[in-house]
N, C-alpha and C positions, 0 to 999 in steps of 0.2 A: 629402708630399714636400718636403723642405727644400730651399731656394736659397741658395747664398752667393756673394758677390761676392768675385773674388780681389784682395788687396790687396798691394802691393808689399811685401815685408818690410823693406826699407830706409826707406820713407816711414813706415810704422807705427812702427818703432824711432825715427825722428826726432821724431814726435809724442810717443810716450811720454816720450822723454828730455826733451822740452821742459816737458811737464806736470809731470814729476818734478822738474825745475829750479825752476819756479814755486812749486810745494808746498814745496820746501826752503827756499826763499827766505822763504816766508812764515813757515815755522817758526823760522827763525834770527830774523827781525825781531820774532816775538813773545817769543822766548826772551830777546831783548836789551831788550825794553821794561821801561823803570824801573817802571811801573804794575804789570805782571804779577810782577815780583820783590818789590815791595811787598806785594802780595797773598799770595804764597807766604810772604814773611815773618810777616804777621800770622796766616795760616793755621797756621803752625807754633807759634805762642804757646799757652798754655793758657788756658782760660776765665777762670781768675782773673788772669791777667797782662792779658787783654783788659779784663776789668771794672776794673782799676786804671787803664787808659787811657781809662775811660768808654765802651767799645766792646763792643757783642755780636757774637758770630760771624756773625749774619745781616745786620750793617750794615757788613762789611769792605768789599763792592763799591762800596756808596753812599760810603763814606768816601774810597776810593781814586779812583774814577771820577765823585764828585759835581761836580766842576767842569766836566766835559764833558757829562754827560747829566743829565737829571732822572729819578732813580730812585727 
C-alpha cells in the first residue's frame, strides 16, 4: 500500500515557480557570458581556420578558460 502526504497546491506551485526562476536566471547568465560566446564562435570555425589560429578543436576550452582554471 502506498502512502502519500497531502501537499497544499499553492505552496507546491510557489516552490516550483521559485525553482524555475532560479534555473532561468542561471541560463540567462550563462548565455550572456562572454567566455561562452567565445567558445561558440570558435566551435563554429572550421578545423583549417582553427589551425591558422594555432588552435586545435580540443584546445578551445583551455584557450578560453585557461586564465581561470588549470585545464
